N, C-alpha and C positions, 0 to 999 in steps of 0.2 A: 479488584476494582476494574469494571468495564463501563465505559461511558459511550453511549451511542447518540449521535446528533444527526437528524435528517435535515435536508436543505441547508447544509453547512456553509456553502458559499452562495453569494447572490447568483441567481440563475445565469446572468450574462457572463460572469467569471467562470462558472462551471462549464457552460457551453464553449467558451474559448479554449479551456483545457481539453474538453472532449473532442472538439474539432481538430485541434493540433495533434492529439494522440491517435486519432483515427485517419490522419491524412497521409498521403504518400511521402510527405516531407519529413515525417518523424521516423527515424531509424529504430528498428527492433533487432535484437541480436539473439540468435538461437542458442539455448543452453540445454545440455543434457544433464539431467539430475535436478529435480525441483528442491528437495530437501538436502540430499547429498548427491555427489556425482555417481554413486553406486546404485541409486534407486531406479534408473532406467526410464524415469518419466522425463518430460521435456516441457519447456515453455520458452517464451521470448522475454527479454528484459531490456531496459534502457537505464543505465546507471546515471543519475544526475549528480550525486554527491557521495563521497566516501572519505571519512577522516583518515582511514588507513592508506588511502591512495592519493593523498595530497589535496583533498578538498573537492572543488568543483571538477566534475568529469565530463560535462556535457555543455555544448554551446546553448542548449535549451534551458539551462538551470534558472535563469532569470524569470522565465515564464511561470515557474512553479513557486517562486518566493511568496506569492500572494497567499498560498496555502499555509505557509509558516506564520505569516502575519495573522491570519485568522485563527490559527491554533492558539497563538498568544493572546489575541484580543477576545475571542469568543469563549475560550475555555479558561481564561485567566491562568494560563500556564506559561511559565518562563522557560524558554529553551536555553539552558546554559551551554549545552554542547550538542551540536548536531552530529550524529554518528553516520547516518546513511539516508539517502533518499533514492529509491529504486522503483521504476515503473515495471509492472508485470502484465503480461498478456498471455492468457491460456487459450489456445485454440480449441474449438469443439472437436472432441474425439469420439463423440457419440457413445460414451460410456460414463457411468457414474463411478468416479474414482476419488477417494480421499487420499491426499498426500500424507506423508509421515508427519506426526506431531513434532514440533521443535520450538526452540527459542532462537531469536536472531543473534543474541550475544549471551555470554555466560556471566555477565556482571549486571548490577541493577541499571535498568533503563526503562523507557516507555516506548511502546509501539503504537503508531497511528496508521490506520489503513483508510484510504479515501477511495471510494468507488466511483469509477468513471461511467459505468453502464450498469443497468439492471439486468440480472440473469438469475438462473436457479442454482448457481454454484456458491454456497455460503462459505464463510470463513468460520471455522470452529475455534473458539477461544475457550480453553478449559473444557467445560461440558456444555457450553452454550453455542448454538449456531447463530451467527449474525448474517442475515440475508444481505446479498449484494444488491443494493438499491442505489441508483445513481445519485450523486451529490450527498451521500451519507459518509460520515466519518465515525470510526470506532477508535477509541483510545483505551489502552489497557496497559497494565504492568507487564513489561516485556519479559519477565521471568515466568509468566503464565504460558504454558505450552499451547500452541495454536497450529492450525494447518489449513491449507486451501483445499477446495473441493472443485472438481471440474464441473462445468455447466454443460447442459445438453440442449438448451433452448435458444441460444444465440451463437453467432459465428465466433465470438471471442468474449472472454471475461477479462476486463481491464481494471486495474487498480494501481494505487500508488502506496508504497510502503515507506514509512518514515520511522527511523529509530533515533531517539534523542535522550539525553539526560536533562533533568530539570526538576522543577517543582511547581506546585500550584501556589498561586499568589493569594494570600489570605486577604479578605476584604472586610 
């Protein structure tokens, strides 16, 4: 199951998140290892929430709650348990590079990726490339292997990764 929704948030809410995440006020943290610490790739992250780390990890968390509300309302998906929300920024390295395929957890869950900007670095979900288009959300079974791909046409590739347990509400 892969569900792709363009124009996921109202434009004003998307622009608010985009402005925040590209401002000098939003801290990014350098991480060596995109899939594992041994892969020698790098990117920048900002952890907003992690259930293993006592919940809210960032003073910016409340700015991103709107995304969770829209996931519940637009997708008719009830989030029973939020596992993690992590912002990702991949800087342009002027190479085409696919990171290693992985799952975020080893137990049943859903993964949503929300794209902050448009660029030519897709997310590969199973055997499908999902283009990075701003204000797009892709939701899929988190046990499907996926990976990021570096972009070469913008300074940065920015997205939000959400892992959760839950179910679709029957209507």
